[in-house]
C-alpha positions as CSV (number, residue, x, y, z in Angstrom):
1,M,0.1,0.4,-0.2
2,S,1.1,3.6,-0.2
3,K,0.7,6.3,1.4
4,K,-2.0,7.8,-0.2
5,N,-3.9,5.3,1.9
6,L,-3.0,7.0,5.3
7,I,-4.8,10.5,6.4
8,A,-2.0,13.5,6.9
9,R,-0.8,13.2,10.7
10,D,-0.7,17.1,11.3
11,I,-4.3,17.1,9.5
12,S,-5.5,14.6,11.6
13,W,-4.3,16.7,14.8
14,L,-6.3,19.6,13.8
15,S,-8.9,17.2,13.7
16,F,-8.4,16.1,17.2
17,N,-8.5,20.0,17.6
18,G,-11.2,20.1,16.7
19,R,-12.6,18.3,18.9
20,V,-11.3,20.4,22.1
21,L,-13.4,23.1,20.3
22,Q,-17.1,20.7,19.9
23,E,-16.4,20.4,24.1
24,A,-16.0,24.4,24.3
25,N,-19.2,24.5,22.1
26,D,-21.2,22.1,24.1
27,I,-24.0,23.5,26.6
28,S,-24.2,20.6,28.6
29,V,-20.6,21.3,29.7
30,P,-20.1,24.2,32.7
31,L,-19.5,27.3,31.3
32,R,-16.1,27.0,33.2
33,E,-14.8,23.9,31.5
34,R,-16.2,25.7,27.8
35,I,-14.2,28.4,28.6
36,R,-11.2,25.8,29.9
37,F,-11.4,24.2,26.2
38,L,-11.2,27.3,24.7
39,G,-8.0,27.9,26.2
40,I,-7.1,24.8,25.7
41,H,-7.4,24.8,22.2
42,S,-5.4,28.0,22.3
43,N,-2.8,26.5,24.1
44,N,-2.8,23.1,21.6
45,L,-2.3,25.3,18.4
46,D,0.3,27.4,19.7
47,E,2.7,24.3,20.3
48,F,1.6,22.8,17.0
49,F,2.4,26.1,15.1
50,R,5.7,25.8,17.2
51,V,7.0,22.4,16.2
52,R,5.3,21.8,13.2
53,V,3.7,23.8,11.2
54,A,8.2,25.3,12.3
55,T,9.4,22.1,10.9
56,L,7.4,21.7,7.5
57,K,8.5,25.0,7.1
58,R,12.2,23.6,7.5
59,M,11.7,21.3,5.2
60,I,10.7,23.5,2.5
61,E,13.4,26.0,2.7
62,L,15.8,22.4,2.6
63,G,13.7,21.0,-0.1
64,T,13.0,17.7,1.3
65,K,10.8,15.6,3.0
66,K,13.5,13.7,5.4
67,N,12.6,11.6,7.8
68,M,9.1,13.1,7.6
69,H,7.4,10.1,6.7
70,L,5.0,12.5,4.6
71,E,2.6,11.7,2.0
72,E,1.9,14.7,0.5
73,N,4.8,17.8,0.0
74,P,5.3,20.1,2.9
75,Q,3.2,23.3,1.2
76,A,0.2,21.2,0.3
77,I,0.1,20.3,3.9
78,L,0.7,24.1,4.8
79,D,-2.1,25.4,2.7
80,Q,-4.7,22.3,3.9
81,I,-3.2,23.8,7.8
82,Q,-4.0,27.6,7.0
83,M,-7.6,27.0,5.5
84,I,-8.8,24.5,8.5
85,V,-7.2,27.2,11.4
86,L,-9.0,29.5,9.7
87,Q,-11.9,27.7,10.0
88,Q,-11.7,26.7,13.5
89,Q,-10.4,30.4,14.0
90,N,-14.0,31.1,12.8
91,E,-15.7,28.8,15.0
92,F,-13.6,29.5,18.1
93,N,-15.0,33.1,17.7
94,R,-18.4,32.2,17.6
95,I,-18.1,30.1,20.3
96,W,-16.7,32.7,22.5
97,D,-19.5,35.5,21.8
98,N,-21.9,32.1,22.8
99,I,-20.1,32.3,25.8
100,I,-20.3,36.1,27.4
101,V,-23.5,35.5,26.2
102,E,-24.4,33.0,28.9
103,L,-21.7,34.7,31.2
104,A,-23.9,37.6,31.4
105,K,-27.0,35.2,32.7
106,E,-24.4,34.2,35.5
107,Q,-24.0,38.6,35.9
108,I,-20.4,37.4,34.7
109,Y,-18.9,40.6,32.2
110,L,-15.7,40.7,31.0
111,V,-15.8,44.7,30.3
112,S,-13.7,46.9,28.4
113,E,-11.6,49.9,28.8
114,K,-14.4,51.9,27.5
115,E,-17.1,50.3,30.1
116,L,-15.7,51.3,33.0
117,T,-17.6,53.4,35.3
118,G,-16.5,56.2,37.6
119,P,-15.2,54.5,40.7
120,E,-14.3,51.9,38.1
121,Q,-11.6,54.1,35.8
122,L,-10.0,55.2,39.7
123,F,-9.3,51.4,40.4
124,V,-7.8,50.8,37.1
125,K,-5.5,53.8,37.7
126,K,-4.9,53.3,40.7
127,F,-4.1,49.4,40.2
128,F,-2.0,50.3,36.8
129,D,0.2,52.7,39.2
130,E,0.3,50.3,41.6
131,E,1.0,46.4,40.0
132,V,1.7,47.6,36.6
133,R,3.6,50.6,35.3
134,A,6.6,49.5,36.4
135,S,6.4,45.7,34.7
136,I,6.0,47.4,31.0
137,I,8.7,49.3,28.9
138,P,6.8,51.6,25.8
139,L,8.7,50.7,22.7
140,L,9.0,53.3,19.5
141,I,9.6,51.2,17.2
142,E,10.1,53.0,13.5
143,S,13.1,55.2,14.7
144,L,14.8,51.6,15.8
145,P,17.2,50.2,13.1
146,Q,15.5,46.6,13.5
147,L,12.4,45.3,15.1
148,P,12.9,44.3,18.7
149,Y,13.5,41.0,20.1
150,L,9.6,40.0,20.4
151,R,9.4,37.0,22.7
152,D,7.4,33.6,22.0
153,K,4.1,33.3,23.3
154,S,3.9,36.7,25.0
155,L,1.0,39.1,24.0
156,Y,1.8,42.6,22.7
157,L,0.1,46.0,22.5
158,G,0.5,47.5,18.8
159,V,-0.2,51.5,19.8
160,V,-1.0,54.3,17.1
161,M,-0.5,57.4,18.4
162,R,-1.9,60.6,17.0
163,K,-2.5,64.3,16.8
164,K,-5.9,65.0,16.0
165,E,-5.9,67.9,14.2
166,S,-3.0,65.8,12.0
167,A,-3.2,62.5,10.5
168,Y,-0.2,62.7,9.2
169,D,1.7,63.0,12.7
170,Q,1.6,59.8,14.6
171,K,4.3,57.0,16.2
172,Y,4.2,53.0,16.5
173,A,4.7,51.7,19.6
174,L,5.3,48.5,20.8
175,I,3.7,47.1,24.3
176,E,4.5,43.6,26.6
177,V,1.7,42.6,28.1
178,P,3.4,41.5,31.3
179,S,0.8,38.6,32.0
180,K,3.1,36.4,34.1
181,A,4.2,39.3,36.4
182,V,0.6,40.8,37.2
183,G,-1.9,38.1,35.9
184,R,-4.3,38.2,33.1
185,F,-7.2,39.2,34.9
186,V,-8.1,41.4,37.0
187,K,-11.3,41.6,39.4
188,L,-12.9,44.9,39.9
189,P,-14.8,45.8,42.3
190,N,-18.0,44.2,42.9
191,Q,-21.0,45.7,41.6
192,G,-23.7,44.2,43.3
193,D,-24.4,40.7,42.1
194,E,-22.1,41.9,39.1
195,K,-19.1,40.6,38.7
196,R,-17.1,42.4,36.3
197,I,-13.3,41.6,35.4
198,I,-11.0,43.5,33.0
199,L,-8.1,42.3,30.7
200,L,-4.7,43.2,31.7
201,E,-3.8,44.7,27.9
202,D,-7.6,46.7,28.5
203,V,-6.1,48.4,31.1
204,I,-2.9,49.0,29.9
205,R,-5.1,50.6,26.9
206,Y,-6.4,52.7,29.6
207,N,-3.4,54.2,30.7
208,L,-1.8,54.8,27.7
209,P,-2.6,58.8,27.5
210,Y,-0.5,58.3,30.9
211,I,2.4,56.3,29.6
212,F,2.7,58.7,27.0
213,S,1.8,61.6,28.4
214,Y,4.9,63.7,27.6
215,F,4.7,63.1,24.1
216,G,1.4,65.8,23.7
217,Y,-1.3,63.1,21.6
218,D,-4.3,63.1,22.2
219,Y,-5.6,60.1,20.2
220,F,-4.9,56.8,21.1
221,D,-5.4,53.1,19.2
222,A,-4.3,49.7,20.7
223,H,-4.6,46.2,19.0
224,V,-3.0,43.2,20.5
225,F,-1.5,40.3,18.7
226,K,1.3,37.5,18.8
227,V,4.0,36.0,17.2
228,T,4.2,31.6,17.7
229,K,8.4,30.4,16.7
230,D,9.7,28.1,15.5
231,A,10.3,25.9,18.9
232,E,12.7,23.7,17.9
233,I,16.2,23.1,20.0
234,D,18.9,22.7,17.2
235,I,21.3,20.3,19.3
236,D,24.4,20.6,17.6
237,N,27.5,17.8,17.1
238,D,30.3,19.1,19.2
239,I,31.5,16.0,21.2
240,A,33.4,18.7,23.3
241,T,29.9,20.1,24.3
242,S,27.9,18.4,27.1
243,L,24.4,17.8,26.6
244,V,23.2,20.2,29.4
245,Q,25.5,23.3,27.3
246,K,23.5,22.0,24.7
247,I,20.0,22.6,26.3
248,E,21.2,25.8,27.5
249,K,22.4,26.6,24.2
250,G,19.7,25.4,22.7
251,L,17.1,26.7,24.6
252,K,18.8,30.7,24.1
253,S,18.6,30.0,20.5
254,R,14.5,28.7,20.4
255,R,14.1,32.4,22.2
256,K,15.0,33.3,18.7
257,G,13.7,31.7,16.5
258,K,12.0,32.0,13.3
259,P,7.7,33.4,13.4
260,V,5.6,30.3,12.1
261,R,2.3,32.7,13.1
262,F,1.6,36.1,12.9
263,A,-2.0,36.3,15.2
264,Y,-3.8,39.4,15.5
265,D,-6.9,41.5,16.1
266,K,-8.8,42.4,12.9
267,D,-9.6,45.4,13.4
268,M,-5.4,46.8,14.0
269,D,-4.8,49.6,12.4
270,A,-3.4,49.1,8.5
271,G,-0.6,50.6,8.4
272,L,1.0,49.6,11.9
273,L,-0.4,46.1,10.7
274,E,2.3,46.1,7.1
275,Y,5.0,47.3,9.4
276,L,5.4,44.9,11.9
277,I,4.4,41.6,8.8
278,R,7.0,43.7,6.9
279,R,9.6,43.9,10.0
280,L,9.0,40.7,10.9
281,N,10.0,39.4,7.4
282,L,6.7,37.6,6.7
283,S,4.7,37.2,3.5
284,R,1.4,36.8,3.3
285,K,1.4,33.5,2.2
286,D,3.0,32.6,6.2
287,N,0.6,32.1,8.6
288,I,-0.8,35.6,8.9
289,I,-4.3,34.7,11.2
290,P,-6.2,37.4,11.6
291,G,-9.3,36.8,14.5
292,G,-11.2,38.8,17.6
293,R,-10.2,41.6,20.2
294,I,-9.0,38.2,22.3
295,H,-5.6,36.5,22.0
296,N,-3.2,33.9,24.0
297,F,-6.7,32.6,24.9
298,R,-4.2,30.1,26.7
299,H,-4.3,32.3,29.8
300,F,-8.4,31.6,30.0
301,M,-7.6,27.8,31.5
302,D,-7.4,29.6,34.6
303,F,-10.2,32.1,33.8
304,P,-11.0,33.4,37.8
305,D,-13.2,31.4,40.0
306,V,-16.2,33.8,39.9
307,F,-19.0,31.2,38.7
308,N,-22.4,31.3,40.5
309,S,-22.0,27.2,40.9
310,K,-18.9,25.6,41.8
311,S,-16.7,22.7,40.0
312,Q,-19.1,19.8,40.0
313,R,-15.4,17.5,39.2
314,L,-15.2,14.5,42.2
315,A,-12.4,13.7,43.7
316,P,-9.6,10.7,43.5
317,F,-9.8,8.6,46.0
318,P,-7.9,5.6,47.1
319,H,-7.1,2.1,45.2
320,P,-9.1,-0.5,47.6
321,A,-6.0,-2.5,48.5
322,L,-4.0,0.1,49.7
323,V,-6.7,1.8,52.1
324,Q,-6.0,-0.6,55.0
325,S,-3.1,0.1,57.5
326,M,-0.8,-1.7,55.7
327,R,1.9,0.0,54.2
328,V,2.0,0.3,50.6
329,T,4.7,-1.3,50.3
330,D,3.4,-4.6,52.0
331,V,0.8,-4.5,49.6
332,I,3.2,-4.3,46.7
333,L,5.5,-7.8,47.8
334,Q,2.2,-9.6,48.1
335,Q,0.0,-8.9,45.2
336,D,0.0,-6.8,41.7
337,V,-1.8,-3.2,42.3
338,L,-3.2,-1.5,39.4
339,L,-4.3,2.4,39.5
340,H,-6.5,4.4,37.8
341,F,-5.4,7.7,37.2
342,P,-6.8,10.6,37.8
343,Y,-10.0,8.1,40.0
344,H,-7.4,6.7,42.0
345,S,-5.4,9.2,44.1
346,F,-1.3,9.7,43.0
347,N,-1.1,9.5,47.3
348,G,-0.1,5.5,46.7
349,I,2.9,6.3,44.5
350,I,4.1,9.3,46.8
351,D,3.6,6.8,49.8
352,L,5.8,4.1,48.3
353,L,8.5,6.6,47.5
354,R,8.6,8.0,50.9
355,E,8.6,4.6,52.8
356,A,11.3,3.6,50.5
357,A,13.0,6.5,51.1
358,M,12.6,5.7,55.3
359,D,12.8,2.3,55.3
360,P,15.9,1.4,56.8
361,Q,16.2,-1.9,54.7
362,V,16.1,0.1,50.7
363,V,19.0,0.1,49.7
364,S,18.8,2.0,46.1
365,I,15.6,3.4,44.2
366,K,15.6,3.9,39.9
367,I,13.0,6.3,38.4
368,T,12.6,7.6,34.7
369,A,10.9,11.4,34.5
370,Y,10.5,13.0,32.5
371,R,7.4,15.9,32.9
372,L,7.4,16.7,37.1
373,A,5.1,19.2,39.2
374,S,6.8,22.4,39.8
375,N,6.8,21.7,43.9
376,S,7.0,17.6,43.1
377,K,6.6,15.6,45.8
378,I,8.2,12.5,44.0
379,I,11.8,14.9,43.9
380,N,10.9,16.0,47.8
381,A,10.4,11.7,48.3
382,L,13.9,11.3,46.4
383,I,15.8,13.5,48.3
384,N,14.9,11.8,51.9
385,A,16.2,8.8,50.3
386,V,19.3,10.4,49.9
387,R,19.7,11.7,53.2
388,N,18.5,8.6,54.3
389,G,22.1,6.5,52.7
390,K,20.0,5.5,49.5
391,A,21.7,5.4,46.4
392,V,19.3,7.4,44.1
393,V,19.2,7.2,40.7
394,V,17.0,9.7,38.3
395,M,16.9,9.5,34.7
396,L,16.0,12.5,34.7
397,E,15.1,13.9,30.4
398,L,16.3,17.0,29.9
399,R,15.0,17.0,26.4
400,A,11.2,16.6,27.3
401,R,9.8,19.1,24.9
402,F,9.2,22.8,26.8
403,D,10.0,21.0,29.8
404,E,13.6,21.6,29.3
405,E,14.4,25.0,31.6
406,A,12.5,23.3,34.2
407,N,14.7,19.6,34.0
408,L,17.8,21.4,33.8
409,E,16.9,23.4,37.3
410,W,15.9,19.4,39.3
411,K,19.0,18.5,37.5
412,E,21.0,21.2,39.4
413,V,18.5,20.4,42.7
414,L,19.2,16.8,42.9
415,E,22.9,16.7,42.2
416,E,23.2,19.3,44.9
417,E,21.6,16.5,47.1
418,G,24.4,13.5,46.0
419,V,21.4,12.1,43.7
420,K,23.2,10.6,40.7
421,V,21.5,11.7,37.7
422,L,21.4,9.9,34.3
423,L,20.8,12.8,31.2
424,G,19.8,9.9,28.7
425,V,21.2,8.8,25.7
426,P,22.3,10.7,22.0
427,N,19.2,11.4,19.4
428,M,17.1,9.3,21.7
429,K,14.2,10.6,24.4
430,I,14.3,8.2,27.5
431,H,9.9,8.1,27.2
432,A,9.6,5.1,29.4
433,K,7.7,5.8,32.7
434,A,9.4,2.8,35.1
435,C,11.0,1.7,39.1
436,V,12.6,-0.5,40.8
437,I,13.3,-0.5,44.6
438,K,16.0,-2.4,46.1
439,K,15.7,-4.1,49.4
440,K,18.4,-5.9,51.3
441,L,17.1,-8.5,53.8
442,A,19.2,-9.8,56.9
443,N,19.6,-12.9,55.3
444,N,21.1,-11.1,52.5
445,R,17.9,-12.5,50.0
446,I,17.4,-9.5,47.6
447,L,13.9,-8.2,47.6
448,Q,12.3,-5.9,43.9
449,Y,9.4,-4.1,43.1
450,G,8.1,-0.9,41.9
451,F,6.3,0.1,38.9
452,V,5.3,0.6,35.1
453,S,3.2,3.7,34.4
454,T,2.1,5.0,31.0
455,G,2.2,8.8,32.4
456,N,4.3,11.3,34.0
457,L,5.4,11.0,37.6
458,N,3.4,14.6,37.6
459,E,0.7,14.7,40.8
460,K,-0.4,17.4,39.4
461,T,-0.9,16.6,35.9
462,S,-2.4,12.7,37.7
463,R,-5.3,14.8,38.7
464,V,-7.1,15.7,35.0
465,Y,-4.6,13.0,32.6
466,A,-5.9,9.4,32.7
467,D,-3.3,6.7,33.2
468,H,-2.5,3.5,34.5
469,C,0.3,2.4,36.3
470,L,0.7,-1.1,37.4
471,L,2.6,-1.6,41.1
472,T,4.8,-4.9,40.9
473,S,7.3,-6.8,42.4
474,N,7.4,-9.7,39.8
475,R,10.5,-10.3,39.7
476,S,11.2,-10.5,35.5
477,V,9.7,-7.1,35.1
478,M,12.0,-5.7,37.6
479,A,15.3,-7.6,36.6
480,D,13.9,-6.0,32.7
481,I,13.5,-2.3,34.3
482,N,17.5,-2.7,35.4
483,R,18.6,-4.1,32.5
484,I,16.3,-0.4,31.3
485,F,18.7,1.7,33.7
486,N,22.1,-0.6,33.0
487,Y,22.2,0.8,29.3
488,L,21.0,4.2,30.5
489,T,24.3,4.4,32.5
490,N,26.3,3.6,30.0
491,P,24.4,3.2,26.3
492,K,27.3,2.7,24.1
493,L,28.8,-0.7,26.1
494,N,24.9,-1.6,27.4
495,L,22.8,-2.1,24.3
496,H,22.4,-5.6,24.8
497,Q,21.1,-4.7,28.6
498,L,18.3,-3.6,26.5
499,R,18.0,-6.4,24.0
500,G,18.1,-8.5,26.9
501,C,14.6,-7.4,27.7
502,K,12.4,-10.8,27.9
503,T,9.4,-9.4,29.8
504,L,8.7,-6.0,28.9
505,M,8.3,-4.6,25.2
506,V,10.8,-2.3,24.7
507,C,12.2,1.2,22.0
508,P,13.8,0.5,20.2
509,V,14.9,-2.4,20.3
510,N,11.8,-5.3,20.0
511,M,8.7,-3.3,20.5
512,R,7.9,-2.7,17.4
513,K,9.0,-6.5,16.1
514,E,6.8,-7.8,19.0
515,L,3.9,-5.9,18.2
516,S,4.3,-7.7,15.0
517,V,4.5,-10.6,16.1
518,L,1.1,-9.9,18.2
519,I,-0.3,-9.2,14.8
520,D,0.4,-11.4,12.9
521,R,-1.0,-14.2,15.3
522,E,-4.4,-12.5,15.5
523,I,-4.1,-13.1,11.7
524,K,-3.2,-16.6,11.5
525,N,-5.6,-16.8,14.0
526,A,-8.7,-15.5,11.8
527,R,-8.0,-17.3,9.0
528,A,-7.9,-20.7,10.7
529,G,-11.7,-19.3,11.6
530,K,-10.9,-18.8,15.4
531,P,-11.5,-15.4,17.3
532,A,-9.7,-12.7,16.3
533,R,-9.6,-9.0,18.1
534,I,-7.3,-6.6,18.7
535,I,-8.1,-3.5,21.1
536,L,-6.3,-0.2,20.9
537,K,-5.9,2.6,23.6
538,L,-4.0,5.3,22.0
539,N,-2.6,9.0,22.0
540,A,-1.6,8.6,18.5
541,L,-1.4,6.3,15.9
542,S,0.4,7.4,12.9
543,D,3.4,4.5,12.0
544,A,3.0,3.3,8.5
545,T,4.1,0.3,8.9
546,L,2.2,-0.7,12.0
547,I,-1.4,0.8,9.8
548,F,-0.7,-1.6,7.2
549,Q,-0.7,-4.4,8.9
550,L,-4.0,-3.6,11.0
551,Y,-5.1,-3.3,6.7
552,E,-3.9,-7.1,6.4
553,A,-5.5,-7.9,9.7
554,A,-8.9,-6.5,9.3
555,A,-8.9,-7.8,5.6
556,A,-8.4,-11.1,7.0
557,G,-11.4,-10.5,9.9
558,V,-9.8,-9.7,12.8
559,D,-12.1,-7.5,14.5
560,I,-10.2,-4.1,15.4
561,Q,-11.3,-1.3,17.9
562,M,-9.5,1.5,19.0
563,V,-9.9,4.4,21.4
564,V,-7.8,6.9,19.9
565,R,-7.5,10.4,21.5
566,G,-5.1,12.6,18.6
567,I,-3.4,11.4,15.7
568,F,-5.1,8.6,13.2
569,C,-4.0,8.5,9.9
570,P,-5.5,4.8,8.9
571,H,-8.3,5.0,5.8
572,I,-11.2,2.7,7.8
573,D,-13.7,2.7,5.7
574,T,-12.9,0.8,2.7
575,K,-15.6,-2.1,1.8
576,K,-12.8,-4.3,2.6
577,L,-12.0,-2.6,6.3
578,K,-14.6,-0.9,7.3
579,H,-16.7,-4.1,8.7
580,H,-13.4,-4.9,11.2
581,M,-12.1,-1.7,12.1
582,H,-14.3,0.7,14.1
583,A,-12.5,4.0,16.3
584,I,-13.7,6.3,18.4
585,S,-11.7,9.2,20.2
586,I,-13.0,10.5,23.5
587,V,-12.4,13.8,24.8
588,D,-13.8,14.9,28.2
589,E,-13.2,16.1,31.5
590,Y,-10.4,14.6,31.7
591,L,-7.0,13.8,28.9
592,E,-6.8,10.3,27.9
593,H,-3.6,9.6,27.8
594,A,-3.0,5.7,28.3
595,R,-1.8,3.5,26.3
596,V,-3.3,-0.2,26.6
597,L,-2.6,-3.0,23.4
598,I,-4.7,-5.8,24.1
599,F,-4.7,-8.7,22.1
600,H,-7.0,-11.5,22.1
601,N,-4.7,-14.5,20.9
602,N,-7.0,-17.1,21.2
603,G,-9.0,-16.7,24.3
604,K,-5.5,-16.8,26.4
605,P,-5.3,-12.9,26.4
606,R,-2.1,-10.1,25.9
607,I,-3.0,-7.6,27.4
608,Y,-0.2,-4.4,28.0
609,L,0.4,-0.8,29.2
610,S,2.6,1.1,27.1
611,S,4.2,4.3,27.9
612,A,4.9,4.1,23.7
613,D,2.4,5.7,21.0
614,W,2.2,3.6,17.5
615,M,4.5,6.7,15.9
616,V,7.5,6.3,14.5
617,R,9.4,8.1,16.5
618,N,8.2,6.2,20.1
619,L,8.7,2.9,18.5
620,D,12.3,3.9,17.0
621,H,13.6,7.2,18.5
622,R,12.7,6.7,22.2
623,V,13.1,4.5,24.9
624,E,10.0,3.1,26.1
625,A,8.6,0.3,28.0
626,A,5.3,-1.7,27.5
627,V,5.0,-4.1,30.6
628,P,2.2,-7.3,30.5
629,V,-0.7,-7.3,32.5
630,N,-0.5,-10.9,34.2
631,D,-2.6,-11.4,36.9
632,P,-6.8,-12.1,35.7
633,V,-8.3,-10.1,38.1
634,L,-6.3,-7.3,36.9
635,Q,-6.6,-8.0,33.0
636,Q,-10.9,-8.3,33.5
637,E,-10.5,-4.6,35.4
638,L,-8.5,-3.6,32.4
639,L,-11.1,-5.6,30.1
640,D,-14.2,-3.8,32.0
641,I,-13.2,-0.1,31.8
642,I,-12.1,-1.0,27.9
643,H,-15.3,-2.2,27.0
644,I,-17.0,1.2,29.1
645,Q,-14.9,3.5,26.6
646,L,-16.1,1.2,24.4
647,S,-19.5,1.4,24.7
648,D,-19.2,6.0,25.3
649,N,-22.1,7.6,23.2
650,V,-21.4,10.7,25.0
651,K,-18.5,12.2,24.6
652,A,-17.4,9.5,22.1
653,R,-17.2,10.8,18.4
654,L,-16.3,8.3,15.5
655,L,-13.0,8.8,13.3
656,D,-12.8,8.5,9.9
657,E,-11.7,10.0,6.6
658,E,-13.9,12.8,6.5
659,L,-12.7,14.1,9.8
660,A,-15.9,15.0,11.0
661,N,-16.2,14.5,14.4
662,N,-19.3,13.1,14.4
663,Y,-20.5,12.1,17.7
664,V,-21.2,8.5,18.3
665,P,-24.8,7.8,17.7
666,S,-27.0,7.2,20.4
667,S,-30.6,5.9,19.7
668,D,-32.7,4.9,21.8
669,Q,-29.5,3.2,24.0
670,K,-28.7,3.7,27.7
671,K,-26.4,7.1,28.1
672,V,-22.7,6.0,28.6
673,R,-20.5,8.9,29.4
674,S,-17.2,6.8,29.7
675,Q,-15.6,8.7,32.6
676,I,-18.4,8.8,35.0
677,E,-18.7,5.6,34.0
678,T,-15.6,4.3,34.8
679,Y,-14.9,6.8,38.0
680,Q,-18.3,4.8,39.6
681,Y,-17.1,1.4,38.2
682,L,-13.7,2.0,40.3
683,Y,-15.4,4.0,43.0
684,H,-17.8,0.9,44.2
685,K,-14.7,-1.5,44.1
686,T,-13.1,1.0,47.0
687,L,-16.8,1.3,48.8
688,K,-17.0,-2.7,49.1
689,T,-14.0,-2.0,51.7
690,G,-15.9,0.1,53.6
691,E,-13.4,2.7,53.8
692,I,-15.1,5.1,52.3
693,S,-18.6,6.5,52.7
694,S,-21.3,5.7,50.1
695,D,-22.9,9.6,50.9
């Protein structure tokens, strides 16, 4: 098959962001969440331009498709992107207009500088003087030899100043809106039951006559814009330079990345708009996107809590095996435990590491870290372990995109405390989520236990990311995790360690091959007239080799069901495939982040939890791990949860080549919203222990 039998990866991703926009448009979703989804859509799009669009532009400059696995030329994809983004922007603006109406019904008003009452004007002037003035540096740009450095992600006001008696006497100025230092939203003094909010850029707009008072201008016009830049970090091949130095150098160069998108208020002064486009070396062929008065909507993920109704988000609860007085460690040494976030509390992981830090019999902890919480309790537990004499090894991935600076800081903190920090492998990210803890008993007997997870060790995101984590003391699993760490300690000498993994499927050495074997087995069973079925739960499915093998399996009669949150590249609507391939995407309150692989295997199911999506970058260019779930009780639990998701007819969308994002039809069936049903399913398991109230 040719790559024409695939949906373009970037176009499929935009379709996913369209599903996020659908949530913002859904009137059954609480108003605060609808606003949050607009913020998520905006933030997603920023990252898409910083990474994917920037990469396509680089390819055009180089005149190559090399290593991009594209089925079309980059310019054709960019043209499609421009069209889809503009369509989504129009839909975004329509949804926001409707939300403003809904906010007014709750007496919540986002007011402009022109709508301030007398008392509010005094408040805004005082707020500006006390909180804002010191954080802004207005720049008169016409007299400068080149445009000042514009920060990626920042919001700017483009200001036109003139005198009313002369249209020719005017100047242009730029002001960076200091959202990070001051906050984007300013609550105005209450007026009865009304809650009135003004955006920081409007506070600055109101104060423009004061800011530029010394020029004598009496007319001011100001509109927002933002520039999105190439976020790729170029890692040079200088062997005399350490990875840390390369990352630090790359971060500095990222700040000077080329613009890949210019988004602006469509009412901006035409002369200023033309001036900015010219000085940024953009052309009309570039992603120049007109929008409404408000930009940088990502801040709206943190819209002030001024709503009449309080959040209905359900609280996490303890796993039934971990609610007794017994230590987490003791439980894991007796049985495997499967945690499901955000339904189960993340405290089980933190408690496990805290116990290890204090246990006199624990001699070492080895753990991988990709994205950590800003005040990480994981890190605190590991530091306490070092202080208690344990040998602690942390594989810290410095190249976790957009977390590079935070991870550099964590490296310094950990090394100061005596933690051995591993920095990974050249040209390969370490994305596996694994931990092994070693206990040495009095008779010199060694016990090992730990976990393999589908998600990051981040207690903050664990409240909103749906992931699975297997806590286990299985010897063969622990042996393979040790092999991974042996490899990471010295990648040049220890590749054989990675290849020696027998229980875990590990990228880049054996996961692709093992997946192929598992699919082939289902094909053989189908051709032999035996039951054959594959269920995949992934974030992304774009690897052409595996997709074509799934096509072969479906054509042979293997029943393939997929739950894929984001990128989905297969064409599954052909006559040969549509009766055997079915795919949905679930976008709801929690972000579906787990990867679960289920192969029927003639009634002896092979079930894996994995950190890897089915993408070339994951399978061939990262260290990833997939752990088998062998306990029949835990297998059934996972199957139950996956079947709940496959039954979703509230938040599930059909995935097809039309990219229409049509909701799964519910007909007269019972409404199944899988995240609510999963919560209830797991909650009742804990309820049976009698440790939580049924109220």
